[in-house]
C-alpha positions, 0 to 999 in steps of 0.5 A, spaced: 561 565 499 560 559 494 558 552 496 563 546 496 562 541 491 561 536 496 555 540 499 552 540 492 553 533 491 550 531 498 544 536 496 543 532 489 543 525 492 538 527 498 533 530 493 534 524 488 532 519 494 526 523 496 523 524 489 524 516 488 520 515 495 514 519 492 513 514 486 514 507 490 509 502 488 504 499 493 500 493 491 494 491 494 491 484 496 485 481 499 487 477 506 484 474 512 486 478 519 492 474 519 495 477 513 494 471 509 492 472 502 486 469 499 482 469 493 480 477 491 473 475 491 473 474 498 473 481 499 468 483 494 462 480 498 462 484 504 464 478 509 467 480 516 474 478 517 477 480 510 481 486 509 485 489 503 493 490 505 496 495 501 504 495 501 510 494 498 509 487 497 511 486 490 507 483 484 504 476 484 503 474 491 498 468 491 493 465 496 497 462 502 502 467 502 503 471 508 504 479 508 508 483 513 507 490 514 503 495 510 496 498 511 490 494 513 483 496 511 477 493 512 474 490 505 467 494 507 470 500 509 469 505 503 472 511 506 478 507 508 479 504 501 478 511 498 484 514 502 488 508 500 487 510 493 482 504 491 475 505 488 471 506 494 466 500 492 467 494 487 472 489 485 479 490 487 484 485 484 490 482 488 496 485 486 492 492 484 498 497 484 497 504 486 503 509 487 505 510 494 509 517 497 510 520 503 505 518 509 503 512 504 503 507 510 499 511 514 492 511 510 487 506 512 484 503 518 483 496 522 476 496 521 475 492 527 
């Protein structure tokens, strides 16, 4: 039995939408525990209370901007950083871009 045109169009649309979600860009910013962006060097020195927030925030967020949603990873959590697609150690610039995908919002940890 042949498939109808409507069914094929719906299947193509669902597949295209699913593939688009796989390539969604995620930006990473250094922020305090309240999600307020701070200079990225604050996450470099291992000071408690600073986190990498990764999500679909857009580029160019400056210190003072409050981020909403996304994943939060303690700046000192090398395993969490690696799971989020960041280098496990070293400097990460504000606005660093990684590719998202299915389950991308689930990585990272609160780190305390």
